Backbone as CSV, one residue per row, in Angstrom:
resi,resn,N_x,N_y,N_z,CA_x,CA_y,CA_z,C_x,C_y,C_z
1,MET,-2.931,7.182,9.241,-2.571,6.834,7.876,-2.381,8.118,7.069
2,TYR,-1.574,8.023,6.127,-1.316,9.102,5.172,-0.647,10.328,5.768
3,ASP,-0.472,10.438,7.086,0.105,11.647,7.663,1.434,11.979,7.026
4,ASP,2.327,11.014,7.006,3.650,11.272,6.415,3.556,11.461,4.918
5,ILE,2.649,10.774,4.275,2.556,10.847,2.827,2.116,12.228,2.388
6,THR,1.281,12.875,3.158,0.721,14.164,2.741,1.367,15.360,3.463
7,SER,2.352,15.108,4.272,2.992,16.208,4.990,3.874,17.021,4.063
8,GLU,4.409,18.125,4.574,5.226,18.995,3.773,6.657,18.486,3.619
9,SER,7.037,17.491,4.371,8.405,16.971,4.239,8.534,16.291,2.871
10,SER,9.753,16.098,2.463,9.992,15.505,1.154,9.458,14.063,1.117
11,ASP,9.127,13.637,-0.063,8.635,12.279,-0.227,9.652,11.255,0.235
12,GLU,10.938,11.536,-0.043,11.974,10.576,0.346,12.079,10.491,1.879
13,GLU,12.020,11.617,2.548,12.062,11.613,4.017,10.856,10.884,4.601
14,SER,9.701,11.160,4.049,8.489,10.489,4.508,8.573,8.986,4.290
15,PHE,9.069,8.589,3.133,9.185,7.158,2.851,10.101,6.490,3.862
16,LYS,11.205,7.133,4.215,12.129,6.564,5.190,11.473,6.388,6.555
17,ARG,10.687,7.352,6.983,9.976,7.245,8.265,8.923,6.140,8.221
18,ILE,8.217,6.066,7.114,7.154,5.050,6.971,7.807,3.679,6.938
19,LEU,8.898,3.539,6.201,9.593,2.235,6.116,10.062,1.791,7.493
20,GLN,10.631,2.706,8.272,11.107,2.346,9.618,9.945,1.912,10.489
21,ALA,8.848,2.649,10.460,7.681,2.294,11.275,7.086,0.970,10.811
22,ALA,7.088,0.726,9.498,6.569,-0.547,8.988,7.445,-1.715,9.467
23,GLN,8.749,-1.507,9.422,9.673,-2.552,9.920,9.551,-2.766,11.417
24,ASP,9.110,-1.728,12.125,8.894,-1.863,13.570,7.541,-2.490,13.885
25,GLY,6.750,-2.780,12.861,5.506,-3.536,13.052,4.232,-2.685,12.995
26,SER,4.335,-1.421,12.656,3.124,-0.591,12.585,2.281,-1.004,11.387
27,ARG,1.086,-1.453,11.670,0.154,-1.902,10.616,-0.201,-0.721,9.687
28,ASP,-0.470,0.445,10.252,-0.805,1.590,9.389,0.350,2.003,8.527
29,ALA,1.570,1.955,9.081,2.768,2.265,8.300,2.963,1.250,7.159
30,GLN,2.658,-0.024,7.432,2.770,-1.027,6.412,1.778,-0.749,5.268
31,PHE,0.585,-0.313,5.620,-0.376,0.074,4.615,0.136,1.295,3.832
32,ASP,0.629,2.287,4.570,1.166,3.497,3.928,2.311,3.158,2.967
33,LEU,3.111,2.159,3.357,4.193,1.731,2.499,3.641,1.209,1.143
34,GLY,2.555,0.466,1.212,1.898,0.018,-0.012,1.479,1.217,-0.863
35,VAL,0.926,2.217,-0.228,0.499,3.407,-0.961,1.698,4.105,-1.595
36,CYS,2.801,4.191,-0.872,4.013,4.807,-1.437,4.456,4.070,-2.689
37,TYR,4.485,2.757,-2.626,4.911,1.963,-3.807,3.895,2.119,-4.929
38,GLU,2.617,2.140,-4.602,1.609,2.262,-5.658,1.688,3.598,-6.364
39,LEU,1.909,4.673,-5.620,1.937,6.017,-6.187,3.311,6.523,-6.573
40,GLY,4.346,5.805,-6.150,5.697,6.269,-6.422,6.088,7.452,-5.549
41,ARG,5.656,7.437,-4.281,5.968,8.523,-3.355,7.232,8.194,-2.553
42,GLY,8.324,8.823,-2.897,9.572,8.612,-2.144,10.317,7.397,-2.565
43,VAL,9.775,6.646,-3.486,10.343,5.408,-3.971,9.860,5.186,-5.387
44,GLU,10.577,4.408,-6.163,10.123,4.122,-7.530,8.787,3.364,-7.496
45,ARG,7.891,3.718,-8.357,6.580,3.088,-8.415,6.750,1.593,-8.685
46,ASP,6.055,0.774,-7.904,6.183,-0.703,-8.008,4.859,-1.318,-7.539
47,ALA,3.954,-1.562,-8.466,2.628,-2.052,-8.124,2.697,-3.416,-7.463
48,ALA,3.615,-4.272,-7.876,3.744,-5.594,-7.266,4.139,-5.474,-5.801
49,GLU,5.035,-4.557,-5.510,5.439,-4.338,-4.111,4.289,-3.757,-3.301
50,ALA,3.485,-2.893,-3.919,2.328,-2.347,-3.243,1.361,-3.481,-2.888
51,VAL,1.122,-4.373,-3.818,0.240,-5.520,-3.588,0.749,-6.350,-2.420
52,LYS,2.067,-6.566,-2.395,2.644,-7.353,-1.289,2.318,-6.731,0.056
53,TRP,2.454,-5.414,0.188,2.173,-4.758,1.461,0.684,-4.720,1.768
54,TYR,-0.158,-4.538,0.734,-1.596,-4.556,0.991,-2.034,-5.930,1.484
55,ARG,-1.487,-6.992,0.893,-1.806,-8.332,1.357,-1.333,-8.550,2.813
56,GLU,-0.161,-8.047,3.079,0.411,-8.209,4.468,-0.534,-7.612,5.490
57,VAL,-1.011,-6.404,5.287,-1.854,-5.762,6.292,-3.310,-6.236,6.199
58,LEU,-3.725,-6.720,5.041,-5.040,-7.323,4.945,-5.147,-8.514,5.877
59,GLU,-4.092,-9.291,5.933,-4.040,-10.467,6.837,-4.136,-10.046,8.311
60,GLN,-3.833,-8.806,8.577,-3.900,-8.252,9.938,-5.234,-7.540,10.178
61,GLY,-6.151,-7.596,9.209,-7.483,-7.028,9.376,-7.614,-5.563,9.009
62,HIS,-6.731,-5.048,8.174,-6.731,-3.650,7.768,-7.759,-3.437,6.651
63,ALA,-8.889,-2.830,6.947,-9.996,-2.683,5.987,-9.630,-1.919,4.751
64,ALA,-8.882,-0.829,4.872,-8.527,-0.034,3.694,-7.642,-0.859,2.739
65,ALA,-6.822,-1.729,3.286,-5.957,-2.574,2.461,-6.827,-3.477,1.588
66,GLN,-7.909,-3.955,2.127,-8.831,-4.814,1.360,-9.364,-4.065,0.136
67,PHE,-9.754,-2.828,0.319,-10.271,-2.012,-0.784,-9.168,-1.763,-1.801
68,PHE,-7.987,-1.353,-1.315,-6.867,-1.012,-2.212,-6.418,-2.251,-3.004
69,LEU,-6.394,-3.400,-2.341,-6.025,-4.611,-3.036,-7.080,-4.982,-4.095
70,GLY,-8.350,-4.799,-3.745,-9.421,-4.977,-4.706,-9.255,-4.107,-5.931
71,ARG,-8.852,-2.884,-5.712,-8.620,-1.960,-6.819,-7.478,-2.445,-7.689
72,CYS,-6.446,-2.999,-7.071,-5.327,-3.542,-7.848,-5.786,-4.681,-8.753
73,TYR,-6.636,-5.553,-8.218,-7.168,-6.654,-9.052,-8.072,-6.103,-10.132
74,LYS,-8.855,-5.124,-9.830,-9.778,-4.542,-10.836,-9.015,-3.961,-11.998
75,ASN,-7.887,-3.281,-11.684,-7.094,-2.571,-12.706,-5.929,-3.405,-13.246
76,GLY,-5.647,-4.543,-12.666,-4.508,-5.319,-13.102,-3.190,-4.650,-12.758
77,ALA,-3.119,-4.018,-11.585,-1.916,-3.321,-11.153,-1.149,-4.176,-10.156
78,GLY,-0.046,-4.741,-10.616,0.770,-5.571,-9.741,0.316,-7.004,-9.660
79,VAL,-0.847,-7.299,-10.216,-1.433,-8.640,-10.278,-2.173,-8.737,-11.614
80,GLU,-2.477,-9.993,-11.979,-3.270,-10.174,-13.192,-4.685,-9.660,-12.920
81,ARG,-5.258,-8.962,-13.873,-6.623,-8.429,-13.731,-7.571,-9.588,-13.440
82,ASP,-8.400,-9.411,-12.414,-9.331,-10.469,-11.987,-10.553,-9.809,-11.390
83,ALA,-11.583,-9.642,-12.201,-12.787,-8.953,-11.740,-13.490,-9.676,-10.608
84,ALA,-13.462,-10.996,-10.648,-14.125,-11.777,-9.583,-13.379,-11.558,-8.247
85,GLU,-12.095,-11.590,-8.275,-11.319,-11.352,-7.022,-11.522,-9.937,-6.531
86,ALA,-11.544,-8.978,-7.460,-11.805,-7.594,-7.094,-13.168,-7.457,-6.430
87,ALA,-14.185,-8.073,-7.003,-15.539,-7.991,-6.443,-15.572,-8.610,-5.067
88,GLU,-14.890,-9.693,-4.868,-14.883,-10.347,-3.540,-14.214,-9.457,-2.524
89,LEU,-13.155,-8.773,-2.910,-12.428,-7.907,-1.974,-13.271,-6.627,-1.674
90,PHE,-13.984,-6.126,-2.696,-14.793,-4.957,-2.481,-15.975,-5.325,-1.602
């Protein structure tokens, strides 16, 4: 995770590689795609799209996605703020 996001290559190049890997079914790449959308790395910032990807990989058992999705609920980023849902995810 994060390898492409933190590498020296451009954000746009990294996003393209992550997107391709996510489309090929890589769970970690799907999580990284959520991070890209949340932070605006290589793509326009879109919290709702980040939430979509975090939910996708959470259903596949990705623990970090559970935390990141909880943070979205806590902060109201891409979803309506919901402290109870955030606490359950944390």
